[in-house]
PyMOL Python script that loads the backbone (N, CA, C, O; Angstrom):
from pymol import cmd

cmd.read_pdbstr("""\
ATOM      1  N   MET A   1      37.239   9.933 -35.921  1.00  0.00           N
ATOM      2  CA  MET A   1      38.502   9.869 -35.323  1.00  0.00           C
ATOM      3  C   MET A   1      39.496  10.807 -36.015  1.00  0.00           C
ATOM      4  O   MET A   1      40.245  11.506 -35.334  1.00  0.00           O
ATOM      5  N   ALA A   2      39.520  10.838 -37.325  1.00  0.00           N
ATOM      6  CA  ALA A   2      40.484  11.824 -38.009  1.00  0.00           C
ATOM      7  C   ALA A   2      40.133  13.211 -37.781  1.00  0.00           C
ATOM      8  O   ALA A   2      41.033  14.050 -37.828  1.00  0.00           O
ATOM      9  N   GLU A   3      38.974  13.549 -37.547  1.00  0.00           N
ATOM     10  CA  GLU A   3      38.613  14.974 -37.203  1.00  0.00           C
ATOM     11  C   GLU A   3      39.044  15.318 -35.825  1.00  0.00           C
ATOM     12  O   GLU A   3      39.478  16.450 -35.610  1.00  0.00           O
ATOM     13  N   ARG A   4      38.961  14.424 -34.855  1.00  0.00           N
ATOM     14  CA  ARG A   4      39.470  14.603 -33.615  1.00  0.00           C
ATOM     15  C   ARG A   4      40.977  14.857 -33.513  1.00  0.00           C
ATOM     16  O   ARG A   4      41.432  15.728 -32.772  1.00  0.00           O
ATOM     17  N   LEU A   5      41.809  13.991 -34.356  1.00  0.00           N
ATOM     18  CA  LEU A   5      43.153  14.265 -34.475  1.00  0.00           C
ATOM     19  C   LEU A   5      43.456  15.636 -35.086  1.00  0.00           C
ATOM     20  O   LEU A   5      44.331  16.362 -34.613  1.00  0.00           O
ATOM     21  N   ALA A   6      42.725  15.967 -36.131  1.00  0.00           N
ATOM     22  CA  ALA A   6      42.979  17.191 -36.776  1.00  0.00           C
ATOM     23  C   ALA A   6      42.757  18.384 -35.878  1.00  0.00           C
ATOM     24  O   ALA A   6      43.472  19.382 -35.972  1.00  0.00           O
ATOM     25  N   ILE A   7      41.706  18.281 -34.954  1.00  0.00           N
ATOM     26  CA  ILE A   7      41.442  19.359 -34.025  1.00  0.00           C
ATOM     27  C   ILE A   7      42.615  19.463 -32.975  1.00  0.00           C
ATOM     28  O   ILE A   7      43.083  20.539 -32.604  1.00  0.00           O
ATOM     29  N   GLN A   8      43.025  18.266 -32.550  1.00  0.00           N
ATOM     30  CA  GLN A   8      44.110  18.248 -31.496  1.00  0.00           C
ATOM     31  C   GLN A   8      45.367  18.851 -32.147  1.00  0.00           C
ATOM     32  O   GLN A   8      46.053  19.644 -31.502  1.00  0.00           O
ATOM     33  N   THR A   9      45.690  18.502 -33.402  1.00  0.00           N
ATOM     34  CA  THR A   9      46.853  19.118 -33.960  1.00  0.00           C
ATOM     35  C   THR A   9      46.749  20.548 -34.096  1.00  0.00           C
ATOM     36  O   THR A   9      47.737  21.240 -33.848  1.00  0.00           O
ATOM     37  N   ALA A  10      45.511  21.138 -34.512  1.00  0.00           N
ATOM     38  CA  ALA A  10      45.337  22.522 -34.539  1.00  0.00           C
ATOM     39  C   ALA A  10      45.606  23.215 -33.172  1.00  0.00           C
ATOM     40  O   ALA A  10      46.277  24.245 -33.110  1.00  0.00           O
ATOM     41  N   VAL A  11      45.067  22.622 -32.087  1.00  0.00           N
ATOM     42  CA  VAL A  11      45.194  23.133 -30.785  1.00  0.00           C
ATOM     43  C   VAL A  11      46.714  23.174 -30.380  1.00  0.00           C
ATOM     44  O   VAL A  11      47.214  24.138 -29.798  1.00  0.00           O
ATOM     45  N   GLU A  12      47.402  22.041 -30.740  1.00  0.00           N
ATOM     46  CA  GLU A  12      48.810  22.017 -30.479  1.00  0.00           C
ATOM     47  C   GLU A  12      49.576  23.120 -31.176  1.00  0.00           C
ATOM     48  O   GLU A  12      50.504  23.700 -30.611  1.00  0.00           O
ATOM     49  N   LYS A  13      49.170  23.417 -32.452  1.00  0.00           N
ATOM     50  CA  LYS A  13      49.840  24.515 -33.186  1.00  0.00           C
ATOM     51  C   LYS A  13      49.545  25.814 -32.441  1.00  0.00           C
ATOM     52  O   LYS A  13      50.441  26.648 -32.314  1.00  0.00           O
ATOM     53  N   LEU A  14      48.361  26.012 -31.959  1.00  0.00           N
ATOM     54  CA  LEU A  14      48.041  27.344 -31.304  1.00  0.00           C
ATOM     55  C   LEU A  14      48.847  27.344 -29.989  1.00  0.00           C
ATOM     56  O   LEU A  14      49.364  28.394 -29.609  1.00  0.00           O
ATOM     57  N   GLU A  15      48.971  26.205 -29.284  1.00  0.00           N
ATOM     58  CA  GLU A  15      49.819  26.341 -28.041  1.00  0.00           C
ATOM     59  C   GLU A  15      51.283  26.664 -28.319  1.00  0.00           C
ATOM     60  O   GLU A  15      51.958  27.375 -27.574  1.00  0.00           O
ATOM     61  N   ALA A  16      51.723  26.105 -29.423  1.00  0.00           N
ATOM     62  CA  ALA A  16      53.121  26.309 -29.752  1.00  0.00           C
ATOM     63  C   ALA A  16      53.469  27.736 -30.329  1.00  0.00           C
ATOM     64  O   ALA A  16      54.489  28.332 -29.983  1.00  0.00           O
ATOM     65  N   VAL A  17      52.563  28.243 -31.226  1.00  0.00           N
ATOM     66  CA  VAL A  17      52.766  29.528 -31.885  1.00  0.00           C
ATOM     67  C   VAL A  17      52.105  30.661 -31.247  1.00  0.00           C
ATOM     68  O   VAL A  17      52.567  31.802 -31.280  1.00  0.00           O
ATOM     69  N   GLY A  18      51.009  30.333 -30.663  1.00  0.00           N
ATOM     70  CA  GLY A  18      50.157  31.468 -29.970  1.00  0.00           C
ATOM     71  C   GLY A  18      49.570  32.380 -31.010  1.00  0.00           C
ATOM     72  O   GLY A  18      49.207  31.942 -32.102  1.00  0.00           O
ATOM     73  N   GLU A  19      49.483  33.550 -30.703  1.00  0.00           N
ATOM     74  CA  GLU A  19      48.702  34.582 -31.586  1.00  0.00           C
ATOM     75  C   GLU A  19      49.397  34.748 -33.002  1.00  0.00           C
ATOM     76  O   GLU A  19      48.821  35.254 -33.966  1.00  0.00           O
ATOM     77  N   ARG A  20      50.667  34.279 -33.024  1.00  0.00           N
ATOM     78  CA  ARG A  20      51.247  34.404 -34.381  1.00  0.00           C
ATOM     79  C   ARG A  20      50.971  33.263 -35.409  1.00  0.00           C
ATOM     80  O   ARG A  20      51.542  33.175 -36.496  1.00  0.00           O
ATOM     81  N   LEU A  21      50.011  32.385 -34.927  1.00  0.00           N
ATOM     82  CA  LEU A  21      49.519  31.281 -35.810  1.00  0.00           C
ATOM     83  C   LEU A  21      48.846  31.939 -36.985  1.00  0.00           C
ATOM     84  O   LEU A  21      47.895  32.701 -36.809  1.00  0.00           O
ATOM     85  N   PRO A  22      49.340  31.649 -38.229  1.00  0.00           N
ATOM     86  CA  PRO A  22      48.898  32.394 -39.368  1.00  0.00           C
ATOM     87  C   PRO A  22      47.637  31.709 -39.943  1.00  0.00           C
ATOM     88  O   PRO A  22      47.268  30.583 -39.609  1.00  0.00           O
ATOM     89  N   PHE A  23      47.018  32.498 -40.839  1.00  0.00           N
ATOM     90  CA  PHE A  23      45.896  31.908 -41.691  1.00  0.00           C
ATOM     91  C   PHE A  23      46.552  31.034 -42.656  1.00  0.00           C
ATOM     92  O   PHE A  23      47.605  31.427 -43.159  1.00  0.00           O
ATOM     93  N   PRO A  24      46.059  29.880 -42.985  1.00  0.00           N
ATOM     94  CA  PRO A  24      44.776  29.426 -42.825  1.00  0.00           C
ATOM     95  C   PRO A  24      44.504  28.578 -41.575  1.00  0.00           C
ATOM     96  O   PRO A  24      43.484  27.893 -41.508  1.00  0.00           O
ATOM     97  N   HIS A  25      45.353  28.617 -40.644  1.00  0.00           N
ATOM     98  CA  HIS A  25      45.173  27.776 -39.443  1.00  0.00           C
ATOM     99  C   HIS A  25      44.316  28.358 -38.346  1.00  0.00           C
ATOM    100  O   HIS A  25      43.898  27.680 -37.406  1.00  0.00           O
ATOM    101  N   GLN A  26      44.068  29.662 -38.508  1.00  0.00           N
ATOM    102  CA  GLN A  26      43.073  30.329 -37.567  1.00  0.00           C
ATOM    103  C   GLN A  26      42.587  31.589 -38.277  1.00  0.00           C
ATOM    104  O   GLN A  26      43.222  32.071 -39.215  1.00  0.00           O
ATOM    105  N   SER A  27      41.419  32.130 -37.805  1.00  0.00           N
ATOM    106  CA  SER A  27      40.947  33.289 -38.439  1.00  0.00           C
ATOM    107  C   SER A  27      39.914  33.910 -37.477  1.00  0.00           C
ATOM    108  O   SER A  27      39.316  33.250 -36.627  1.00  0.00           O
ATOM    109  N   ALA A  28      39.758  35.182 -37.671  1.00  0.00           N
ATOM    110  CA  ALA A  28      38.828  35.935 -36.823  1.00  0.00           C
ATOM    111  C   ALA A  28      37.388  35.546 -37.211  1.00  0.00           C
ATOM    112  O   ALA A  28      37.107  35.134 -38.337  1.00  0.00           O
ATOM    113  N   VAL A  29      36.530  35.691 -36.261  1.00  0.00           N
ATOM    114  CA  VAL A  29      35.064  35.409 -36.493  1.00  0.00           C
ATOM    115  C   VAL A  29      34.448  36.882 -36.580  1.00  0.00           C
ATOM    116  O   VAL A  29      34.575  37.650 -35.625  1.00  0.00           O
ATOM    117  N   LYS A  30      33.844  37.221 -37.634  1.00  0.00           N
ATOM    118  CA  LYS A  30      33.215  38.473 -37.855  1.00  0.00           C
ATOM    119  C   LYS A  30      32.369  38.899 -36.709  1.00  0.00           C
ATOM    120  O   LYS A  30      31.609  38.079 -36.193  1.00  0.00           O
ATOM    121  N   ALA A  31      32.443  40.130 -36.269  1.00  0.00           N
ATOM    122  CA  ALA A  31      31.559  40.735 -35.254  1.00  0.00           C
ATOM    123  C   ALA A  31      31.644  39.967 -34.011  1.00  0.00           C
ATOM    124  O   ALA A  31      30.660  39.940 -33.272  1.00  0.00           O
ATOM    125  N   SER A  32      32.749  39.320 -33.694  1.00  0.00           N
ATOM    126  CA  SER A  32      32.818  38.616 -32.386  1.00  0.00           C
ATOM    127  C   SER A  32      34.249  38.737 -31.810  1.00  0.00           C
ATOM    128  O   SER A  32      35.227  39.048 -32.490  1.00  0.00           O
ATOM    129  N   LYS A  33      34.270  38.473 -30.549  1.00  0.00           N
ATOM    130  CA  LYS A  33      35.631  38.508 -29.873  1.00  0.00           C
ATOM    131  C   LYS A  33      36.299  37.180 -29.889  1.00  0.00           C
ATOM    132  O   LYS A  33      37.421  37.053 -29.399  1.00  0.00           O
ATOM    133  N   VAL A  34      35.644  36.159 -30.443  1.00  0.00           N
ATOM    134  CA  VAL A  34      36.282  34.845 -30.526  1.00  0.00           C
ATOM    135  C   VAL A  34      36.857  34.656 -31.795  1.00  0.00           C
ATOM    136  O   VAL A  34      36.509  35.347 -32.753  1.00  0.00           O
ATOM    137  N   ARG A  35      37.820  33.662 -31.890  1.00  0.00           N
ATOM    138  CA  ARG A  35      38.441  33.269 -33.157  1.00  0.00           C
ATOM    139  C   ARG A  35      38.216  31.915 -33.477  1.00  0.00           C
ATOM    140  O   ARG A  35      37.842  31.169 -32.572  1.00  0.00           O
ATOM    141  N   GLU A  36      38.397  31.433 -34.728  1.00  0.00           N
ATOM    142  CA  GLU A  36      38.280  30.061 -35.056  1.00  0.00           C
ATOM    143  C   GLU A  36      39.573  29.376 -35.420  1.00  0.00           C
ATOM    144  O   GLU A  36      40.382  29.905 -36.183  1.00  0.00           O
ATOM    145  N   LEU A  37      39.757  28.217 -34.877  1.00  0.00           N
ATOM    146  CA  LEU A  37      40.860  27.375 -35.321  1.00  0.00           C
ATOM    147  C   LEU A  37      40.304  26.697 -36.631  1.00  0.00           C
ATOM    148  O   LEU A  37      39.128  26.350 -36.737  1.00  0.00           O
ATOM    149  N   ARG A  38      41.251  26.540 -37.621  1.00  0.00           N
ATOM    150  CA  ARG A  38      40.784  25.962 -38.947  1.00  0.00           C
ATOM    151  C   ARG A  38      41.671  24.670 -39.080  1.00  0.00           C
ATOM    152  O   ARG A  38      42.717  24.679 -39.728  1.00  0.00           O
ATOM    153  N   PRO A  39      41.191  23.560 -38.428  1.00  0.00           N
ATOM    154  CA  PRO A  39      41.994  22.320 -38.643  1.00  0.00           C
ATOM    155  C   PRO A  39      42.191  21.937 -40.095  1.00  0.00           C
ATOM    156  O   PRO A  39      41.366  22.227 -40.961  1.00  0.00           O
ATOM    157  N   ARG A  40      43.246  21.316 -40.316  1.00  0.00           N
ATOM    158  CA  ARG A  40      43.650  20.783 -41.703  1.00  0.00           C
ATOM    159  C   ARG A  40      43.678  21.995 -42.622  1.00  0.00           C
ATOM    160  O   ARG A  40      43.266  21.905 -43.779  1.00  0.00           O
ATOM    161  N   ALA A  41      44.183  23.183 -42.095  1.00  0.00           N
ATOM    162  CA  ALA A  41      44.261  24.455 -42.877  1.00  0.00           C
ATOM    163  C   ALA A  41      42.886  24.722 -43.530  1.00  0.00           C
ATOM    164  O   ALA A  41      42.857  25.127 -44.692  1.00  0.00           O
ATOM    165  N   GLY A  42      41.812  24.527 -42.878  1.00  0.00           N
ATOM    166  CA  GLY A  42      40.528  24.907 -43.263  1.00  0.00           C
ATOM    167  C   GLY A  42      39.726  23.885 -44.009  1.00  0.00           C
ATOM    168  O   GLY A  42      38.580  24.092 -44.409  1.00  0.00           O
ATOM    169  N   ARG A  43      40.433  22.704 -44.183  1.00  0.00           N
ATOM    170  CA  ARG A  43      39.672  21.627 -44.938  1.00  0.00           C
ATOM    171  C   ARG A  43      38.775  20.714 -44.050  1.00  0.00           C
ATOM    172  O   ARG A  43      38.140  19.774 -44.528  1.00  0.00           O
ATOM    173  N   SER A  44      38.758  21.043 -42.734  1.00  0.00           N
ATOM    174  CA  SER A  44      38.019  20.349 -41.756  1.00  0.00           C
ATOM    175  C   SER A  44      36.623  20.921 -41.739  1.00  0.00           C
ATOM    176  O   SER A  44      36.440  22.108 -42.006  1.00  0.00           O
ATOM    177  N   ARG A  45      35.656  20.122 -41.437  1.00  0.00           N
ATOM    178  CA  ARG A  45      34.193  20.660 -41.406  1.00  0.00           C
ATOM    179  C   ARG A  45      33.894  21.189 -40.039  1.00  0.00           C
ATOM    180  O   ARG A  45      32.778  21.647 -39.795  1.00  0.00           O
ATOM    181  N   TRP A  46      34.874  21.146 -39.104  1.00  0.00           N
ATOM    182  CA  TRP A  46      34.693  21.588 -37.764  1.00  0.00           C
ATOM    183  C   TRP A  46      35.511  22.709 -37.263  1.00  0.00           C
ATOM    184  O   TRP A  46      36.682  22.783 -37.638  1.00  0.00           O
ATOM    185  N   ARG A  47      35.028  23.582 -36.464  1.00  0.00           N
ATOM    186  CA  ARG A  47      35.794  24.798 -36.062  1.00  0.00           C
ATOM    187  C   ARG A  47      35.734  24.939 -34.603  1.00  0.00           C
ATOM    188  O   ARG A  47      34.675  25.291 -34.083  1.00  0.00           O
ATOM    189  N   PRO A  48      36.836  24.682 -33.857  1.00  0.00           N
ATOM    190  CA  PRO A  48      36.863  25.023 -32.503  1.00  0.00           C
ATOM    191  C   PRO A  48      36.957  26.635 -32.350  1.00  0.00           C
ATOM    192  O   PRO A  48      37.749  27.299 -33.019  1.00  0.00           O
ATOM    193  N   LEU A  49      36.204  27.108 -31.545  1.00  0.00           N
ATOM    194  CA  LEU A  49      36.088  28.511 -31.304  1.00  0.00           C
ATOM    195  C   LEU A  49      36.862  28.866 -29.957  1.00  0.00           C
ATOM    196  O   LEU A  49      36.658  28.227 -28.925  1.00  0.00           O
ATOM    197  N   TYR A  50      37.732  29.888 -30.027  1.00  0.00           N
ATOM    198  CA  TYR A  50      38.644  30.040 -28.814  1.00  0.00           C
ATOM    199  C   TYR A  50      38.762  31.550 -28.667  1.00  0.00           C
ATOM    200  O   TYR A  50      38.424  32.357 -29.534  1.00  0.00           O
ATOM    201  N   ALA A  51      39.298  31.859 -27.426  1.00  0.00           N
ATOM    202  CA  ALA A  51      39.708  33.242 -27.054  1.00  0.00           C
ATOM    203  C   ALA A  51      40.865  33.229 -26.104  1.00  0.00           C
ATOM    204  O   ALA A  51      41.118  32.223 -25.442  1.00  0.00           O
ATOM    205  N   ARG A  52      41.519  34.244 -26.031  1.00  0.00           N
ATOM    206  CA  ARG A  52      42.733  34.335 -25.006  1.00  0.00           C
ATOM    207  C   ARG A  52      42.116  34.918 -23.810  1.00  0.00           C
ATOM    208  O   ARG A  52      41.411  35.923 -23.889  1.00  0.00           O
ATOM    209  N   VAL A  53      42.358  34.325 -22.719  1.00  0.00           N
ATOM    210  CA  VAL A  53      41.874  34.842 -21.395  1.00  0.00           C
ATOM    211  C   VAL A  53      43.185  34.959 -20.558  1.00  0.00           C
ATOM    212  O   VAL A  53      43.809  33.969 -20.175  1.00  0.00           O
ATOM    213  N   LYS A  54      43.528  36.163 -20.321  1.00  0.00           N
ATOM    214  CA  LYS A  54      44.924  36.357 -19.654  1.00  0.00           C
ATOM    215  C   LYS A  54      45.996  35.808 -20.486  1.00  0.00           C
ATOM    216  O   LYS A  54      46.259  36.317 -21.575  1.00  0.00           O
ATOM    217  N   ARG A  55      46.598  34.841 -20.048  1.00  0.00           N
ATOM    218  CA  ARG A  55      47.739  34.262 -20.815  1.00  0.00           C
ATOM    219  C   ARG A  55      47.392  32.835 -21.335  1.00  0.00           C
ATOM    220  O   ARG A  55      48.256  32.066 -21.757  1.00  0.00           O
ATOM    221  N   THR A  56      46.097  32.544 -21.277  1.00  0.00           N
ATOM    222  CA  THR A  56      45.711  31.150 -21.629  1.00  0.00           C
ATOM    223  C   THR A  56      44.730  31.189 -22.829  1.00  0.00           C
ATOM    224  O   THR A  56      43.837  32.035 -22.877  1.00  0.00           O
ATOM    225  N   PHE A  57      44.907  30.289 -23.768  1.00  0.00           N
ATOM    226  CA  PHE A  57      43.911  30.127 -24.856  1.00  0.00           C
ATOM    227  C   PHE A  57      42.807  29.204 -24.410  1.00  0.00           C
ATOM    228  O   PHE A  57      43.161  28.115 -23.960  1.00  0.00           O
ATOM    229  N   VAL A  58      41.574  29.469 -24.467  1.00  0.00           N
ATOM    230  CA  VAL A  58      40.476  28.745 -23.993  1.00  0.00           C
ATOM    231  C   VAL A  58      39.582  28.306 -25.185  1.00  0.00           C
ATOM    232  O   VAL A  58      39.052  29.182 -25.868  1.00  0.00           O
ATOM    233  N   ILE A  59      39.395  27.030 -25.458  1.00  0.00           N
ATOM    234  CA  ILE A  59      38.465  26.566 -26.391  1.00  0.00           C
ATOM    235  C   ILE A  59      37.082  26.643 -25.756  1.00  0.00           C
ATOM    236  O   ILE A  59      36.815  25.998 -24.742  1.00  0.00           O
ATOM    237  N   LEU A  60      36.165  27.477 -26.394  1.00  0.00           N
ATOM    238  CA  LEU A  60      34.932  27.806 -25.799  1.00  0.00           C
ATOM    239  C   LEU A  60      33.826  26.929 -26.343  1.00  0.00           C
ATOM    240  O   LEU A  60      32.910  26.569 -25.604  1.00  0.00           O
ATOM    241  N   SER A  61      33.888  26.563 -27.657  1.00  0.00           N
ATOM    242  CA  SER A  61      32.883  25.637 -28.215  1.00  0.00           C
ATOM    243  C   SER A  61      33.507  25.170 -29.541  1.00  0.00           C
ATOM    244  O   SER A  61      34.582  25.604 -29.955  1.00  0.00           O
ATOM    245  N   VAL A  62      32.732  24.224 -30.199  1.00  0.00           N
ATOM    246  CA  VAL A  62      33.118  23.637 -31.354  1.00  0.00           C
ATOM    247  C   VAL A  62      31.883  23.599 -32.251  1.00  0.00           C
ATOM    248  O   VAL A  62      30.813  23.155 -31.836  1.00  0.00           O
ATOM    249  N   GLY A  63      32.034  24.035 -33.390  1.00  0.00           N
ATOM    250  CA  GLY A  63      30.787  24.087 -34.308  1.00  0.00           C
ATOM    251  C   GLY A  63      31.107  23.603 -35.703  1.00  0.00           C
ATOM    252  O   GLY A  63      32.269  23.302 -35.973  1.00  0.00           O
ATOM    253  N   PRO A  64      30.136  23.510 -36.617  1.00  0.00           N
ATOM    254  CA  PRO A  64      30.436  23.227 -38.034  1.00  0.00           C
ATOM    255  C   PRO A  64      31.056  24.400 -38.738  1.00  0.00           C
ATOM    256  O   PRO A  64      30.883  25.538 -38.303  1.00  0.00           O
ATOM    257  N   GLU A  65      31.769  24.161 -39.808  1.00  0.00           N
ATOM    258  CA  GLU A  65      32.252  25.190 -40.628  1.00  0.00           C
ATOM    259  C   GLU A  65      31.041  26.035 -41.191  1.00  0.00           C
ATOM    260  O   GLU A  65      30.031  25.485 -41.631  1.00  0.00           O
ATOM    261  N   ALA A  66      31.197  27.347 -41.151  1.00  0.00           N
ATOM    262  CA  ALA A  66      30.156  28.268 -41.516  1.00  0.00           C
ATOM    263  C   ALA A  66      29.574  28.075 -42.927  1.00  0.00           C
ATOM    264  O   ALA A  66      28.378  28.321 -43.086  1.00  0.00           O
ATOM    265  N   GLU A  67      30.289  27.673 -43.922  1.00  0.00           N
ATOM    266  CA  GLU A  67      29.787  27.468 -45.292  1.00  0.00           C
ATOM    267  C   GLU A  67      28.981  26.159 -45.301  1.00  0.00           C
ATOM    268  O   GLU A  67      28.066  26.016 -46.111  1.00  0.00           O
ATOM    269  N   ILE A  68      29.275  25.289 -44.494  1.00  0.00           N
ATOM    270  CA  ILE A  68      28.567  23.937 -44.498  1.00  0.00           C
ATOM    271  C   ILE A  68      27.235  24.091 -43.722  1.00  0.00           C
ATOM    272  O   ILE A  68      26.209  23.564 -44.151  1.00  0.00           O
ATOM    273  N   ASP A  69      27.255  24.825 -42.565  1.00  0.00           N
ATOM    274  CA  ASP A  69      26.096  24.847 -41.760  1.00  0.00           C
ATOM    275  C   ASP A  69      26.152  26.320 -41.085  1.00  0.00           C
ATOM    276  O   ASP A  69      26.659  26.439 -39.970  1.00  0.00           O
ATOM    277  N   ALA A  70      25.672  27.340 -41.711  1.00  0.00           N
ATOM    278  CA  ALA A  70      25.741  28.645 -41.181  1.00  0.00           C
ATOM    279  C   ALA A  70      24.992  28.785 -39.780  1.00  0.00           C
ATOM    280  O   ALA A  70      25.514  29.403 -38.853  1.00  0.00           O
ATOM    281  N   ARG A  71      23.831  28.223 -39.682  1.00  0.00           N
ATOM    282  CA  ARG A  71      23.090  28.329 -38.478  1.00  0.00           C
ATOM    283  C   ARG A  71      23.837  27.563 -37.325  1.00  0.00           C
ATOM    284  O   ARG A  71      23.913  28.081 -36.211  1.00  0.00           O
ATOM    285  N   GLY A  72      24.338  26.440 -37.563  1.00  0.00           N
ATOM    286  CA  GLY A  72      25.072  25.638 -36.547  1.00  0.00           C
ATOM    287  C   GLY A  72      26.302  26.466 -36.103  1.00  0.00           C
ATOM    288  O   GLY A  72      26.600  26.524 -34.910  1.00  0.00           O
ATOM    289  N   PHE A  73      26.997  27.089 -37.027  1.00  0.00           N
ATOM    290  CA  PHE A  73      28.172  27.910 -36.795  1.00  0.00           C
ATOM    291  C   PHE A  73      27.705  29.086 -35.872  1.00  0.00           C
ATOM    292  O   PHE A  73      28.325  29.365 -34.846  1.00  0.00           O
ATOM    293  N   GLY A  74      26.575  29.770 -36.282  1.00  0.00           N
ATOM    294  CA  GLY A  74      26.070  30.799 -35.454  1.00  0.00           C
ATOM    295  C   GLY A  74      25.761  30.385 -34.054  1.00  0.00           C
ATOM    296  O   GLY A  74      26.119  31.102 -33.119  1.00  0.00           O
ATOM    297  N   ARG A  75      25.134  29.299 -33.860  1.00  0.00           N
ATOM    298  CA  ARG A  75      24.886  28.759 -32.482  1.00  0.00           C
ATOM    299  C   ARG A  75      26.161  28.600 -31.785  1.00  0.00           C
ATOM    300  O   ARG A  75      26.302  29.014 -30.634  1.00  0.00           O
ATOM    301  N   ALA A  76      27.141  27.990 -32.466  1.00  0.00           N
ATOM    302  CA  ALA A  76      28.422  27.747 -31.787  1.00  0.00           C
ATOM    303  C   ALA A  76      29.064  29.058 -31.351  1.00  0.00           C
ATOM    304  O   ALA A  76      29.657  29.104 -30.274  1.00  0.00           O
ATOM    305  N   VAL A  77      28.975  30.064 -32.098  1.00  0.00           N
ATOM    306  CA  VAL A  77      29.671  31.439 -31.816  1.00  0.00           C
ATOM    307  C   VAL A  77      28.854  31.980 -30.657  1.00  0.00           C
ATOM    308  O   VAL A  77      29.457  32.499 -29.717  1.00  0.00           O
ATOM    309  N   LYS A  78      27.480  31.898 -30.649  1.00  0.00           N
ATOM    310  CA  LYS A  78      26.846  32.375 -29.381  1.00  0.00           C
ATOM    311  C   LYS A  78      27.168  31.637 -28.184  1.00  0.00           C
ATOM    312  O   LYS A  78      27.287  32.238 -27.117  1.00  0.00           O
ATOM    313  N   ALA A  79      27.314  30.444 -28.261  1.00  0.00           N
ATOM    314  CA  ALA A  79      27.644  29.645 -26.994  1.00  0.00           C
ATOM    315  C   ALA A  79      29.090  29.994 -26.555  1.00  0.00           C
ATOM    316  O   ALA A  79      29.406  30.132 -25.373  1.00  0.00           O
ATOM    317  N   ALA A  80      29.932  30.123 -27.589  1.00  0.00           N
ATOM    318  CA  ALA A  80      31.351  30.601 -27.220  1.00  0.00           C
ATOM    319  C   ALA A  80      31.434  32.017 -26.568  1.00  0.00           C
ATOM    320  O   ALA A  80      32.175  32.242 -25.611  1.00  0.00           O
ATOM    321  N   GLU A  81      30.677  32.902 -27.109  1.00  0.00           N
ATOM    322  CA  GLU A  81      30.573  34.229 -26.527  1.00  0.00           C
ATOM    323  C   GLU A  81      29.979  34.188 -25.154  1.00  0.00           C
ATOM    324  O   GLU A  81      30.484  34.891 -24.278  1.00  0.00           O
ATOM    325  N   GLN A  82      28.969  33.440 -24.896  1.00  0.00           N
ATOM    326  CA  GLN A  82      28.347  33.340 -23.670  1.00  0.00           C
ATOM    327  C   GLN A  82      29.338  32.691 -22.595  1.00  0.00           C
ATOM    328  O   GLN A  82      29.442  33.189 -21.474  1.00  0.00           O
ATOM    329  N   ARG A  83      30.055  31.571 -22.979  1.00  0.00           N
ATOM    330  CA  ARG A  83      31.048  31.096 -22.096  1.00  0.00           C
ATOM    331  C   ARG A  83      32.209  32.075 -21.765  1.00  0.00           C
ATOM    332  O   ARG A  83      32.715  32.140 -20.645  1.00  0.00           O
ATOM    333  N   LEU A  84      32.596  32.838 -22.837  1.00  0.00           N
ATOM    334  CA  LEU A  84      33.640  33.817 -22.655  1.00  0.00           C
ATOM    335  C   LEU A  84      33.113  34.944 -21.560  1.00  0.00           C
ATOM    336  O   LEU A  84      33.866  35.365 -20.682  1.00  0.00           O
ATOM    337  N   SER A  85      31.910  35.333 -21.686  1.00  0.00           N
ATOM    338  CA  SER A  85      31.487  36.336 -20.727  1.00  0.00           C
ATOM    339  C   SER A  85      31.342  35.752 -19.302  1.00  0.00           C
ATOM    340  O   SER A  85      31.492  36.473 -18.316  1.00  0.00           O
ATOM    341  N   GLU A  86      31.066  34.506 -19.210  1.00  0.00           N
ATOM    342  CA  GLU A  86      30.975  33.856 -17.859  1.00  0.00           C
ATOM    343  C   GLU A  86      32.389  33.722 -17.326  1.00  0.00           C
ATOM    344  O   GLU A  86      32.554  33.886 -16.117  1.00  0.00           O
ATOM    345  N   ILE A  87      33.420  33.442 -18.096  1.00  0.00           N
ATOM    346  CA  ILE A  87      34.775  33.224 -17.613  1.00  0.00           C
ATOM    347  C   ILE A  87      35.266  34.564 -17.115  1.00  0.00           C
ATOM    348  O   ILE A  87      35.873  34.619 -16.045  1.00  0.00           O
ATOM    349  N   LYS A  88      35.017  35.721 -17.886  1.00  0.00           N
ATOM    350  CA  LYS A  88      35.516  37.039 -17.592  1.00  0.00           C
ATOM    351  C   LYS A  88      34.865  37.691 -16.363  1.00  0.00           C
ATOM    352  O   LYS A  88      35.375  38.667 -15.813  1.00  0.00           O
ATOM    353  N   GLU A  89      33.668  37.095 -15.931  1.00  0.00           N
ATOM    354  CA  GLU A  89      33.014  37.758 -14.809  1.00  0.00           C
ATOM    355  C   GLU A  89      33.691  37.525 -13.446  1.00  0.00           C
ATOM    356  O   GLU A  89      33.224  38.037 -12.429  1.00  0.00           O
TER     357      GLU A  89
END
""", "prot")
cmd.dss("prot")
cmd.show_as("cartoon", "prot")
cmd.util.cbc("prot")
cmd.orient("prot")
């Protein structure tokens, strides 16, 4: 339940501040067009992956933090990229 609240708070920060949301609250994902929200300033084990589509931020997937589960994070990034390509079609 606490993780869900942390994710919701991170999403609200993104909605309020937009692209100006600073690190450690968001970060680029290497070699990808998606970005990661970092709930609890990076102390959460979950990462919502998002992109901006026109004027809207879209959460594309949620995965584990990369240092905790690199393979799970990689799968979440692939899913996010696939969803992003479907949205942009």
